[in-house]
N, C-alpha and C positions, 0 to 999 in steps of 0.2 A: 504494500500499499504505500503510495507516494504522498509526500508533503501536500501537493495541490489537491488531492482528493480529501485529505483530512481537513485542510484549510476551508474548502467549500462547505463541508459540513459543520465546521466550527463557527463559521461566520453566521450560520442559521441558528446554531445551538445557543450562543451567547445571549442574544436578545430574547429568544423564546423559551429557553429552558433554565438558564443559569441566572440571569438578571431580568426577568419579565416585567417587573414593576418599576424599572429604572429608565430614566432618559440617558441613552448611552451614545457616545461618540466612538466609533471603531476606527482604528488606524492600522493599516498593514505596513510591515517593514519599517517601523519607526527606529531611528538611530538613538541610542542612549549612551550615556557616560562618554561623551565627546566622540561618538562613533565607534567605541570599543565593541559594542554589541548592537545587533539589530533584532528588535522584538518582532516575532512573527505576526501577532496580533496584540494590539494594546486597546483596552476598553476603558474609557474615561467616563466617570459620572461626577456629579457635583460633590459627592462625599468620599469617593475612593477611586484609585487607579488599579487596574488589573492588567497583569502581563501573561501572555500565553506563548509558551514555547512549544513548537511542533517538532516531533521526531518521527519521520516516516521511516519505513523499513530500510531505506538505503542511506539514511542520515547517519553522521558520526556522533556518538554519544559523548565522546571526550570533550567536545566543545562546551558541554554543560557546566564544567567547572567554572569557566570564565563567565558564562551567561548567568549562572545562578548568582555569582557575586554582583554582577551589574543589575540584573533585575532587582535584587534585594535593596539596591540603593534608590530605586525609583517607585516601585509598585507596592501598594498596599496588600495585594493578594496576588499570588503567583500560581500558575497551573502549568504542569507538564501534560501535553496532550500527545500520546504515543500508541503505536501498535504494540501488541503483546511481545514482539521480537526484542524490543529494547527495555521492557518493563523492569526486569530484575536488575540489570546493570544501572538503569536511570534511577531507580529507587535508593540505590546505595550511594548516589551523588547528591540528590536533591535533600533539602532539609525536610523534617517531618511535618512542618506547618505548610509546605507546598501542597496544592491540590493535585490530584492525578485523574486525568480523564483518559479512558482506554478507548481507542478506535479499533473497530472490527469491521470486516467486510461482510455484508449480509445481501440478501436478495434485492433489497431496496437501497443499495448503496452502502456508504459508510455509516455506521451506527457509533454514536459516542455514549459512553456510560461512565458516570462518576464513580471512580474507585475510592477516592479520598477527597473530602471537602477541604478546601483551602482555609487556612486560619490567618488572622491578621499578622502582618509583618511589623515587627517592632523596631526594625533597623533602617527605615527609610531616611534618606539624607535630603534635607530641604535644599541643599545647594545643587544636588544633581537634578531634583525637580525644576528648580529655577533655571537651570541650563536648557531646559526645553523651550523657554521662551526665545522668540526672536528679539532682536535689539529694540525694535519700535514697540513690541508688546511689553517688554520689560520697562521701558520708559514710561508708557502709559500707566502701567500698574503703579510705578513709583510716584508719579505725579499725583496720585490720589492720596498718598500718605506722607509726602514730604513737600517742603517749601523751596527745595533747591531748584535753581533755575538753569544749572549747568549739565543737566542729565544727559543731553544730546551729545555732549562732548566727551563723556565717559566711556571707557571701553566696556564691552559686554561682560568680561569677567568681574569688574567692579559693580556693574549693575546687578548681576546675578548674586553677588555676595551681599549687596544691599538688600535684595529681596529676601534672601534666606535669613538674614540677621534681623530684619525690621518688621516683616509681615507675617501674620499668623499662618500656620499650616492650612487651615480651612479656606482662607482668602486665597492663598496661593493656588490651591487645587481648583477651586471654583473659577478663578481667573484663567487659569490654563485651559481648563475645559471649555470655557467661553472663547478664549483666544484661537484654539485650534479649529473650532467650528466656523470662525469668521475669516480664516485665512483665505484670501482670494487666489484662485487658480492654482492652489497648492495641492498636489497628489490627489486630485479629484477622482482618479481612478482607484485610489486606495483608501479613501475616506468615506465613511457612512455614518449617518446619524438617524 
C-alpha cells in the first residue's frame, strides 16, 4: 500500500471520523522546524494542531527518529498512519502518547482504524510554532500587542522570538490557523478548509 493511497483515505478520515465537530484547515506537505521535516498532513483548529506522518509499505521507517523530534516541537497531537508492514518497528520509535492509525486494504479501498488514540503533547515549542508565520503575518500579529513602529525593519527570527515570548499560546495558535486560511495563492492544491 502506497503513501498516496493512505493519504487519500486520511484526508477524508480526519474531518469525518477523527475531528468531526471541529472547523479544520488541512495542509499537505507542510515544512516545519526550518524545513528539517515535512509533515504529510497537518490539521489546524483554533484550539490544537495535529500532525500526521504516513508510512506506506515502501517508506523508510528510520526517518521517524528525526520526524518525531520535529513533530513534537510543533503539534499538540501526533499520529502515525501506517500499514501493518511497519507497525512493529514504528511503535518502538514513536512515543507512547502518539496516536496510531492502521491502514489496511479492503474491498472498498483503504480502511483506517484507530489502534491508539493520541494524547496531548506537553513539549510543544512556541518558537517553532511562531516560525510558521510569514513575515507579514508575524508583523500583523505583533502590531496587535505592541506599540513598536519598527517591526517591518526587524528580521524574521527576531519577530518570531517576540511572538513566542510575548503572545499567549492560544492567541498564537488561533492567529496562525486564521493566517494560513487567508494566504492568497499559497499551495491551493494542498490546502483545504
